[in-house]
C-alpha positions as a Markdown table, in Angstrom:
| # | Residue | x | y | z |
|---|---|---|---|---|
| 1 | Unk | 88.8 | 105.8 | 104.0 |
| 2 | Unk | 89.9 | 108.5 | 101.6 |
| 3 | Unk | 93.6 | 108.1 | 102.2 |
| 4 | Unk | 96.4 | 108.5 | 99.6 |
| 5 | Unk | 98.7 | 105.5 | 99.3 |
| 6 | Unk | 102.2 | 105.9 | 97.7 |
| 7 | Unk | 103.3 | 102.5 | 96.6 |
| 8 | Unk | 106.9 | 101.8 | 95.7 |
| 9 | Unk | 108.4 | 99.2 | 93.5 |
| 10 | Unk | 108.8 | 98.7 | 89.8 |
| 11 | Unk | 106.4 | 96.3 | 88.2 |
| 12 | Unk | 106.0 | 93.6 | 90.8 |
| 13 | Unk | 109.6 | 93.9 | 92.1 |
| 14 | Unk | 110.0 | 95.6 | 95.4 |
| 15 | Unk | 106.3 | 96.2 | 96.0 |
| 16 | Unk | 105.0 | 96.4 | 99.6 |
| 17 | Unk | 103.0 | 93.2 | 99.4 |
| 18 | Unk | 102.3 | 93.0 | 103.2 |
| 19 | Unk | 101.0 | 96.6 | 103.2 |
| 20 | Unk | 98.7 | 96.0 | 100.3 |
| 21 | Unk | 97.3 | 92.8 | 101.8 |
| 22 | Unk | 96.7 | 94.5 | 105.1 |
| 23 | Unk | 95.0 | 97.5 | 103.4 |
| 24 | Unk | 92.8 | 95.0 | 101.5 |
| 25 | Unk | 91.9 | 93.1 | 104.6 |
| 26 | Unk | 91.2 | 96.3 | 106.6 |
| 27 | Unk | 88.6 | 97.3 | 104.0 |
| 28 | Unk | 89.2 | 101.0 | 103.6 |
| 29 | Unk | 87.6 | 102.6 | 100.6 |
| 30 | Unk | 88.0 | 105.6 | 98.3 |
| 31 | Unk | 91.8 | 105.4 | 98.2 |
| 32 | Unk | 94.0 | 107.4 | 95.9 |
| 33 | Unk | 96.9 | 105.2 | 94.8 |
| 34 | Unk | 100.1 | 106.7 | 93.6 |
| 35 | Unk | 102.5 | 104.4 | 91.9 |
| 36 | Unk | 104.5 | 103.9 | 88.7 |
| 37 | Unk | 102.1 | 101.1 | 87.7 |
| 38 | Unk | 98.7 | 99.6 | 88.5 |
| 39 | Unk | 99.9 | 96.1 | 89.3 |
| 40 | Unk | 98.4 | 93.1 | 87.6 |
| 41 | Unk | 95.0 | 91.5 | 88.2 |
| 42 | Unk | 96.0 | 89.3 | 91.1 |
| 43 | Unk | 99.1 | 91.1 | 92.5 |
| 44 | Unk | 100.2 | 94.5 | 93.7 |
| 45 | Unk | 97.7 | 97.3 | 93.4 |
| 46 | Unk | 95.6 | 94.9 | 91.3 |
| 47 | Unk | 94.3 | 93.4 | 94.6 |
| 48 | Unk | 93.0 | 96.8 | 95.8 |
| 49 | Unk | 91.5 | 97.5 | 92.3 |
| 50 | Unk | 89.8 | 94.1 | 92.3 |
| 51 | Unk | 88.2 | 94.8 | 95.7 |
| 52 | Unk | 87.1 | 98.2 | 94.5 |
| 53 | Unk | 89.0 | 100.1 | 97.2 |
| 54 | Unk | 90.9 | 102.5 | 94.8 |
| 55 | Unk | 88.9 | 105.4 | 93.6 |
| 56 | Unk | 91.7 | 107.4 | 91.9 |
| 57 | Unk | 95.0 | 106.2 | 90.4 |
| 58 | Unk | 98.0 | 108.4 | 89.7 |
| 59 | Unk | 100.5 | 106.4 | 87.7 |
| 60 | Unk | 103.0 | 106.5 | 84.8 |
| 61 | Unk | 102.1 | 103.1 | 83.4 |
| 62 | Unk | 98.8 | 101.2 | 83.6 |
| 63 | Unk | 99.0 | 98.6 | 80.9 |
| 64 | Unk | 98.7 | 95.0 | 82.2 |
| 65 | Unk | 95.7 | 95.0 | 84.4 |
| 66 | Unk | 92.3 | 94.0 | 83.0 |
| 67 | Unk | 90.5 | 95.1 | 86.2 |
| 68 | Unk | 92.0 | 98.6 | 85.9 |
| 69 | Unk | 90.8 | 98.7 | 82.3 |
| 70 | Unk | 87.3 | 97.7 | 83.2 |
| 71 | Unk | 87.0 | 100.1 | 86.1 |
| 72 | Unk | 88.4 | 103.0 | 84.0 |
| 73 | Unk | 86.2 | 102.3 | 80.9 |
| 74 | Unk | 83.0 | 102.1 | 83.1 |
| 75 | Unk | 83.8 | 105.3 | 84.9 |
| 76 | Unk | 84.5 | 103.7 | 88.3 |
| 77 | Unk | 88.1 | 104.8 | 88.5 |
| 78 | Unk | 89.6 | 108.2 | 88.1 |
| 79 | Unk | 93.0 | 108.1 | 86.3 |
| 80 | Unk | 95.8 | 110.7 | 86.2 |
| 81 | Unk | 98.6 | 109.5 | 83.8 |
| 82 | Unk | 101.8 | 111.2 | 84.8 |
| 83 | Unk | 105.2 | 110.8 | 83.1 |
| 84 | Unk | 107.7 | 108.8 | 85.2 |
| 85 | Unk | 110.1 | 111.8 | 85.8 |
| 86 | Unk | 107.2 | 114.1 | 86.7 |
| 87 | Unk | 105.8 | 111.5 | 89.1 |
| 88 | Unk | 109.2 | 111.2 | 90.8 |
| 89 | Unk | 109.6 | 114.9 | 91.1 |
| 90 | Unk | 106.1 | 115.4 | 92.5 |
| 91 | Unk | 106.8 | 112.8 | 95.2 |
| 92 | Unk | 110.2 | 114.4 | 96.0 |
| 93 | Unk | 108.7 | 117.8 | 96.2 |
| 94 | Unk | 105.9 | 116.6 | 98.4 |
| 95 | Unk | 108.4 | 114.9 | 100.7 |
| 96 | Unk | 110.2 | 118.3 | 101.0 |
| 97 | Unk | 106.9 | 120.1 | 101.8 |
| 98 | Unk | 106.6 | 121.7 | 98.4 |
| 99 | Unk | 103.1 | 121.5 | 97.0 |
| 100 | Unk | 103.3 | 119.8 | 93.5 |
């Protein structure tokens, strides 16, 4: 509970499907998800959004997920929109031990 999950891939290509399914089955809550997108309703991060396991989303694109929209508009999801280049640099800096 409360972990930060960095999810790779672009759209639904190259996403860690097995990881996302395992996290969903494990049932942890209050996750912060970092990704370039929010998945779609029934795939990718959309699965964790649908099961209400994600509390905060840091992403550069969030546009094709009705569950995301509902959670955000009802105040159940914190959202930090970050431009793609800034998101990539923050991840690179974090990997190098530089707070970003």
